[in-house]
C-alpha positions as CSV (number, residue, x, y, z in Angstrom):
1,X,-0.5,17.0,-44.0
2,X,0.9,13.8,-42.5
3,X,4.5,14.6,-41.5
4,X,5.7,11.3,-43.0
5,X,4.1,12.1,-46.4
6,X,5.5,15.7,-46.3
7,X,9.0,14.4,-45.6
8,X,8.8,11.8,-48.4
9,X,7.4,14.3,-50.9
10,X,10.4,16.6,-50.1
11,X,12.8,13.7,-50.4
12,X,11.2,12.7,-53.7
13,X,11.4,16.2,-55.2
14,X,15.1,16.5,-54.2
15,X,16.0,13.2,-55.8
16,X,14.0,14.0,-59.0
17,X,15.7,17.4,-59.3
18,X,19.2,15.8,-59.0
19,X,18.3,13.2,-61.6
20,X,17.0,15.9,-64.0
21,X,20.2,18.0,-63.4
22,X,22.4,15.1,-64.6
23,X,20.4,14.7,-67.8
24,X,20.3,18.4,-68.4
25,X,24.1,18.7,-68.0
26,X,24.7,15.9,-70.5
27,X,22.2,17.4,-73.0
28,X,23.8,20.9,-72.8
29,X,27.2,19.3,-73.4
30,X,25.9,17.3,-76.3
31,X,27.0,13.9,-74.9
32,X,25.8,10.8,-73.2
33,X,25.8,10.2,-69.5
34,X,29.0,8.9,-68.2
35,X,29.0,5.5,-66.3
36,X,29.2,7.3,-63.0
37,X,26.4,9.7,-64.0
38,X,24.2,6.9,-65.3
39,X,24.6,5.0,-62.0
40,X,23.8,8.2,-60.0
41,X,20.8,8.8,-62.2
42,X,19.6,5.3,-61.6
43,X,20.0,5.7,-57.9
44,X,18.0,8.9,-57.8
45,X,15.2,7.3,-59.9
46,X,15.2,4.4,-57.5
47,X,14.9,6.8,-54.6
48,X,11.9,8.5,-56.3
49,X,10.2,5.2,-56.8
50,X,10.9,4.2,-53.2
51,X,9.3,7.4,-52.0
52,X,6.2,6.8,-54.2
53,X,5.8,3.3,-52.7
54,X,6.2,4.5,-49.2
55,X,3.7,7.3,-49.7
56,X,1.3,4.7,-51.2
57,X,1.7,2.6,-48.1
58,X,0.8,5.5,-45.8
59,X,-2.1,6.5,-48.0
60,X,-3.5,3.0,-47.6
61,X,-3.9,3.6,-43.9
62,X,-6.0,6.7,-44.5
63,X,-9.6,7.3,-45.8
64,X,-9.3,8.6,-49.3
65,X,-12.1,10.6,-51.0
66,X,-12.4,12.3,-54.3
67,X,-14.1,15.5,-53.0
68,X,-12.5,18.8,-54.0
69,X,-9.6,19.9,-52.0
70,X,-10.2,22.4,-49.3
71,X,-8.4,24.0,-46.4
72,X,-8.2,20.7,-44.6
73,X,-7.5,18.5,-47.6
74,X,-4.2,17.2,-49.0
75,X,-3.7,17.0,-52.8
76,X,-2.0,13.8,-53.7
77,X,-2.4,13.8,-57.5
78,X,-4.8,15.2,-60.1
79,X,-7.5,12.7,-59.3
80,X,-7.4,12.1,-55.5
81,X,-7.3,14.1,-52.3
82,X,-7.3,13.3,-48.6
83,X,-10.0,15.2,-46.9
84,X,-9.7,15.6,-43.1
85,X,-7.0,12.9,-42.9
86,X,-7.9,10.2,-40.4
87,X,-5.8,7.0,-40.2
88,X,-8.2,4.1,-40.3
89,X,-5.7,2.1,-38.3
90,X,-6.3,4.4,-35.3
91,X,-9.8,2.9,-35.0
92,X,-8.1,-0.5,-34.3
93,X,-7.1,-0.6,-30.6
94,X,-4.3,-3.1,-31.5
95,X,-3.0,-0.7,-34.2
96,X,-3.0,-3.6,-36.6
97,X,-0.7,-5.9,-34.5
98,X,-1.8,-9.4,-33.6
99,X,-0.2,-9.2,-30.2
100,X,2.5,-7.5,-28.3
101,X,5.0,-10.1,-29.6
102,X,4.4,-9.0,-33.2
103,X,4.6,-5.4,-32.1
104,X,8.0,-6.0,-30.4
105,X,9.4,-7.8,-33.4
106,X,8.6,-4.8,-35.7
107,X,10.1,-2.3,-33.2
108,X,13.3,-4.4,-33.1
109,X,13.4,-4.6,-36.9
110,X,13.0,-0.9,-37.2
111,X,16.2,-0.3,-35.3
112,X,18.4,-2.1,-37.8
113,X,20.4,0.0,-40.3
114,X,18.6,0.5,-43.6
115,X,15.3,-1.0,-42.3
116,X,12.0,0.2,-43.7
117,X,9.8,1.4,-40.9
118,X,6.5,-0.6,-40.7
119,X,3.8,1.9,-41.4
120,X,1.8,0.8,-38.4
121,X,4.6,2.1,-36.3
122,X,4.8,5.4,-38.1
123,X,1.2,6.1,-37.1
124,X,1.9,5.6,-33.4
125,X,5.5,6.7,-33.1
126,X,6.9,9.8,-31.5
127,X,7.0,11.6,-28.3
128,X,6.1,15.3,-28.1
129,X,8.8,17.6,-29.3
130,X,10.3,14.9,-31.6
131,X,9.5,14.2,-35.2
132,X,6.7,11.7,-35.6
133,X,8.1,9.9,-38.6
134,X,11.5,9.0,-37.1
135,X,11.4,6.1,-34.7
136,X,15.0,6.6,-33.6
137,X,14.1,9.9,-32.0
138,X,11.7,8.2,-29.5
139,X,10.2,5.0,-28.3
140,X,7.0,3.5,-29.8
141,X,3.9,3.6,-27.7
142,X,2.4,0.2,-27.0
143,X,-1.0,-0.1,-28.8
144,X,-3.9,0.7,-26.4
145,X,-5.5,-2.7,-26.4
146,X,-2.3,-4.2,-25.1
147,X,-2.1,-1.6,-22.3
148,X,-5.7,-2.3,-21.4
149,X,-4.9,-6.0,-21.3
150,X,-2.2,-5.5,-18.7
151,X,-4.6,-3.5,-16.6
152,X,-7.3,-6.1,-16.9
153,X,-4.8,-8.8,-16.0
154,X,-3.9,-6.9,-12.8
155,X,-7.6,-6.8,-11.8
156,X,-7.9,-10.6,-12.4
157,X,-4.9,-11.4,-10.1
158,X,-6.0,-13.6,-7.1
159,X,-4.5,-11.3,-4.5
160,X,-5.4,-7.9,-5.9
161,X,-5.7,-5.8,-2.8
162,X,-6.2,-2.6,-4.7
163,X,-9.6,-3.7,-5.9
164,X,-10.6,-4.2,-2.2
165,X,-9.8,-0.6,-1.2
166,X,-12.0,2.5,-1.4
167,X,-10.6,3.6,-4.7
168,X,-10.9,7.0,-6.5
169,X,-9.7,8.3,-9.8
170,X,-7.3,11.3,-9.6
171,X,-7.4,13.5,-12.7
172,X,-5.0,16.2,-11.4
173,X,-1.8,16.1,-9.3
174,X,-3.7,15.2,-6.1
175,X,-7.1,14.8,-4.5
176,X,-8.0,16.2,-1.1
177,X,-10.8,14.8,1.1
178,X,-12.4,16.3,4.2
179,X,-12.8,13.6,6.8
180,X,-14.4,13.1,10.2
181,X,-11.9,14.0,12.9
182,X,-13.5,11.6,15.4
183,X,-11.0,9.6,17.5
184,X,-13.3,8.5,20.3
185,X,-17.0,7.7,21.0
186,X,-16.9,9.3,24.4
187,X,-19.1,12.4,25.1
188,X,-17.9,15.5,23.3
189,X,-15.7,13.5,20.8
190,X,-18.3,11.9,18.5
191,X,-18.0,13.4,15.0
192,X,-15.1,15.3,16.3
193,X,-17.0,17.4,18.8
194,X,-20.8,17.1,18.3
195,X,-22.5,16.7,21.7
196,X,-26.1,16.4,22.8
197,X,-27.6,17.4,26.2
198,X,-30.7,16.6,28.1
199,X,-32.3,20.0,29.0
200,X,-35.0,21.2,31.3
201,X,-37.8,23.3,30.0
202,X,-36.7,26.8,28.9
203,X,-33.1,26.0,29.6
204,X,-30.4,27.2,27.2
205,X,-28.8,24.6,24.9
206,X,-25.1,24.2,25.1
207,X,-23.5,24.5,21.6
208,X,-21.1,22.1,20.0
209,X,-19.7,21.6,16.6
210,X,-18.0,18.9,14.5
211,X,-14.3,19.1,13.5
212,X,-12.7,17.8,10.4
213,X,-9.3,16.9,9.1
214,X,-8.0,16.6,5.5
215,X,-6.7,13.6,3.7
216,X,-4.5,14.2,0.6
217,X,-4.0,11.6,-2.0
218,X,-1.1,12.3,-4.3
219,X,-0.4,9.4,-6.7
220,X,3.2,8.2,-6.7
221,X,4.9,6.6,-9.7
222,X,5.6,2.9,-9.8
223,X,7.8,1.8,-12.7
224,X,8.7,-1.6,-14.1
225,X,11.5,-1.9,-16.7
226,X,11.9,-5.1,-18.6
227,X,14.8,-5.9,-20.9
228,X,14.3,-8.5,-23.6
229,X,17.0,-10.0,-25.8
230,X,16.8,-10.0,-29.6
231,X,16.9,-13.8,-29.4
232,X,13.8,-13.9,-27.3
233,X,12.2,-11.4,-29.6
234,X,12.4,-14.1,-32.3
235,X,9.7,-16.0,-30.5
236,X,6.7,-13.6,-30.6
237,X,4.3,-16.0,-28.9
238,X,6.5,-16.6,-25.9
239,X,7.3,-13.0,-25.7
240,X,3.7,-12.0,-25.5
241,X,3.0,-14.2,-22.6
242,X,6.3,-13.4,-20.8
243,X,6.1,-9.6,-20.9
244,X,2.4,-9.5,-20.0
245,X,2.8,-11.9,-17.1
246,X,5.9,-10.3,-15.7
247,X,4.5,-6.8,-15.8
248,X,1.1,-7.7,-14.4
249,X,2.5,-9.7,-11.5
250,X,5.2,-7.1,-10.6
251,X,2.9,-4.1,-10.7
252,X,0.3,-6.0,-8.7
253,X,2.8,-7.2,-6.2
254,X,4.3,-3.8,-5.5
255,X,0.9,-2.1,-5.1
256,X,-0.4,-4.9,-2.8
257,X,2.8,-4.8,-0.7
258,X,2.5,-1.0,-0.3
259,X,-1.1,-1.3,1.0
260,X,0.2,-3.5,3.8
261,X,3.8,-2.4,4.3
262,X,4.2,1.0,2.5
263,X,6.1,3.6,4.4
264,X,4.2,6.6,3.0
265,X,7.5,8.2,1.7
266,X,7.2,8.2,-2.1
267,X,4.7,5.4,-1.9
268,X,1.3,4.6,-0.3
269,X,1.2,4.5,3.5
270,X,0.4,0.9,4.5
271,X,-1.8,-0.2,7.3
272,X,1.3,-1.4,9.3
273,X,3.1,1.9,9.0
274,X,3.7,4.1,12.0
275,X,3.2,3.5,15.7
276,X,0.6,1.2,17.1
277,X,-3.0,2.7,17.2
278,X,-2.2,5.0,14.3
279,X,-4.6,3.6,13.1
280,X,-4.2,-0.1,13.7
281,X,-4.8,-2.0,16.9
282,X,-2.2,-4.4,18.1
283,X,-3.5,-7.2,20.2
284,X,-1.1,-8.5,22.9
285,X,0.0,-12.1,22.8
286,X,-1.1,-14.5,25.6
287,X,1.0,-14.7,28.8
288,X,3.5,-17.5,28.4
289,X,2.6,-18.0,24.8
290,X,5.3,-20.0,22.9
291,X,7.3,-18.3,20.2
292,X,6.0,-18.5,16.6
293,X,2.5,-19.7,17.4
294,X,-1.0,-18.6,16.9
295,X,-3.6,-19.8,19.5
296,X,-7.4,-19.5,19.7
297,X,-7.2,-16.7,22.2
298,X,-5.2,-14.6,19.8
299,X,-7.9,-14.7,17.0
300,X,-10.7,-14.3,19.5
301,X,-9.1,-11.1,20.9
302,X,-8.3,-9.8,17.5
303,X,-11.9,-10.2,16.4
304,X,-13.1,-8.4,19.5
305,X,-11.0,-5.4,18.6
306,X,-12.3,-5.1,15.0
307,X,-14.6,-2.1,14.9
308,X,-18.2,-3.4,14.7
309,X,-19.0,-1.3,11.7
310,X,-16.3,-3.0,9.7
311,X,-16.9,-6.6,10.5
312,X,-19.0,-7.2,7.4
313,X,-16.4,-7.3,4.6
314,X,-13.4,-7.9,6.8
315,X,-10.8,-10.5,5.8
316,X,-8.1,-12.4,7.6
317,X,-4.9,-11.8,5.7
318,X,-2.2,-14.4,6.6
319,X,1.2,-15.6,5.7
320,X,1.0,-19.2,4.5
321,X,3.3,-20.1,7.4
322,X,0.2,-19.6,9.6
323,X,-1.9,-22.4,8.1
324,X,-0.4,-25.3,10.2
325,X,-1.2,-23.2,13.3
326,X,-4.8,-22.8,12.2
327,X,-5.2,-26.5,11.5
328,X,-4.0,-27.4,15.0
329,X,-5.9,-24.6,16.8
330,X,-8.5,-25.8,19.4
331,X,-10.7,-24.5,22.1
332,X,-10.4,-26.2,25.5
333,X,-13.6,-27.7,26.8
334,X,-13.2,-29.5,30.0
335,X,-10.3,-31.9,29.5
336,X,-10.7,-32.1,25.7
337,X,-9.8,-29.7,22.9
338,X,-12.4,-28.9,20.2
339,X,-11.0,-27.9,16.7
340,X,-12.0,-24.4,15.8
341,X,-10.8,-24.3,12.2
342,X,-11.1,-27.8,10.7
343,X,-14.5,-29.1,9.6
344,X,-16.3,-31.8,11.5
345,X,-14.6,-34.4,9.4
346,X,-11.2,-33.2,10.5
347,X,-8.3,-33.1,8.0
348,X,-10.3,-35.4,5.7
349,X,-12.7,-32.6,4.8
350,X,-12.0,-29.3,3.0
351,X,-11.2,-26.5,5.5
352,X,-13.8,-23.8,5.8
353,X,-11.1,-21.2,5.4
354,X,-12.9,-18.9,7.7
355,X,-12.6,-17.6,11.3
356,X,-15.7,-16.0,13.0
357,X,-17.4,-16.1,9.6
358,X,-14.7,-14.0,7.8
359,X,-12.6,-15.5,5.0
360,X,-9.0,-16.3,5.3
361,X,-6.7,-15.0,2.4
362,X,-3.1,-16.0,2.2
363,X,-1.0,-13.2,0.7
364,X,2.8,-12.8,0.2
365,X,2.8,-9.4,1.9
366,X,2.2,-10.7,5.4
367,X,5.2,-11.2,7.7
368,X,6.4,-14.7,8.5
369,X,5.0,-16.6,11.5
370,X,5.8,-15.1,14.9
371,X,6.2,-11.5,13.6
372,X,3.6,-8.8,13.8
373,X,1.8,-8.7,10.5
374,X,1.8,-12.5,10.0
375,X,-2.0,-12.4,10.6
376,X,-4.0,-9.3,10.0
377,X,-7.8,-8.8,10.4
378,X,-8.7,-5.9,8.1
379,X,-11.5,-4.3,6.1
380,X,-9.8,-2.5,3.2
381,X,-12.8,-0.4,2.5
382,X,-11.4,1.7,5.3
383,X,-8.3,2.2,3.2
384,X,-8.5,5.0,0.6
385,X,-6.5,4.8,-2.7
386,X,-6.2,7.1,-5.6
387,X,-5.1,6.0,-9.1
388,X,-4.2,8.2,-12.1
389,X,-5.1,6.4,-15.3
390,X,-4.1,2.8,-16.1
391,X,-0.8,1.3,-16.9
392,X,1.3,3.5,-19.1
393,X,3.3,1.3,-21.5
394,X,6.1,2.1,-23.8
395,X,9.1,0.4,-25.4
396,X,12.5,1.4,-26.9
397,X,15.2,-0.5,-28.8
398,X,17.8,2.2,-28.2
399,X,18.5,2.1,-24.4
400,X,20.3,-1.3,-24.6
401,X,21.1,-1.3,-28.3
402,X,24.7,-2.4,-27.7
403,X,23.5,-5.3,-25.7
404,X,21.1,-6.5,-28.4
405,X,18.2,-5.9,-26.0
406,X,14.9,-4.1,-26.2
407,X,13.5,-2.2,-23.2
408,X,9.8,-2.4,-22.2
409,X,8.6,0.2,-19.6
410,X,5.4,0.0,-17.6
411,X,4.4,2.9,-15.3
412,X,1.5,3.1,-12.8
413,X,0.5,6.0,-10.5
414,X,-1.2,5.2,-7.1
415,X,-1.4,6.5,-3.6
416,X,-3.2,5.3,-0.5
417,X,-3.6,5.5,3.3
418,X,-6.1,4.5,6.0
419,X,-9.2,6.7,6.3
420,X,-8.7,6.9,10.0
421,X,-6.0,8.9,11.7
422,X,-6.0,6.6,14.7
423,X,-7.9,3.8,16.4
424,X,-11.2,4.6,18.1
425,X,-11.7,4.8,21.8
426,X,-15.1,3.3,22.7
427,X,-17.9,5.0,24.6
428,X,-17.6,2.4,27.4
429,X,-14.4,0.7,28.2
430,X,-10.8,1.3,27.2
431,X,-10.1,-1.3,24.5
432,X,-9.7,0.7,21.3
433,X,-11.1,-0.6,18.0
434,X,-10.1,-0.3,14.4
435,X,-10.7,-1.6,10.9
436,X,-7.2,-3.0,11.1
437,X,-6.1,-5.4,13.8
438,X,-2.7,-7.2,14.2
439,X,-1.1,-9.6,16.7
440,X,1.9,-8.7,18.7
441,X,5.2,-10.3,17.8
442,X,5.7,-13.7,19.5
443,X,9.4,-14.4,19.6
């Protein structure tokens, strides 16, 4: 039986019993009801009628059949039963709400003394361990379509770095991968220890074996808490856009920033975390190079240190402060300078927004001009991420009730780190390579 119906039936029976007791007392004493008793009797009858109306509202949300009542059926009256109760509204991903604004208005209204709970909320209310029919004992879950809309919005963001990573879904608490332990391409280090030999006829072959390391992805919780005033709740259309936009952008920003700058402590480990060469490569600035500049030699050297297997799919991530440097960048040919970024038409044409054929993407997470991390050449397919579900959304009107505010909470679980443990030493030469290349600070 639906817990709300069970509670209402119990409340109705108690009110009817009290009304009958008043009448029975007056009959036994051979008198009329006193004014006080008449008013109490009227109140009890009104409570009975209110319970009937509310039960009818709940029933309207369920599939009603006239089949005989069985073990899984609920007898409502002599003519109708509910067989295998299933709320029709559960088939609607919006739970009957036009948008999150209308949903928020109904949640706020439910918190007011004496308010009648919207039956759409009664279907989706309750946290485990609390009574489902009482909204005051727990927040109301945001309808699933609205939660999905937030996740889709994050994927549509222009600087969604998460979508560029090697992403996996984590169903448990963590996910462990076995990875190649290779750190160099020199003999005896390929694949962590596999080595081949040229042998003479009948000569014994020297054995070798690969070695592995483990990568553990353990999603960390990211939370966004948004307070909304009751005054703002009065404008459902504005609220819908505000909450969705604020939550999408903040979750997306925090995840993107962690992929670049995360410390690895309670959050993903970013590609700039740790000492140089673990696993990024830091290219040295040019001798005598001016502070807060980027020159052609810098980008040429960065590209030469990008591992050849990761060149396809690599992106230049830059702080927008870098753009004037790119526009003025030139290659010296004789006594003249040839632009290397602007199109043939110069500033009158649209910039190609590429260097060495790889696209340039301005993002907020890059450091300002002159600091390491202001320009990064990276292929994020070499960065592994694990996510656990989508955005978990909930709201409550009780946390800030005395401030006339409603609280919206959004939670997302993600972890990530580079696939490589360190940069790769080449077979010939000493210049290490990596999927992640940065430029030394120029100050």
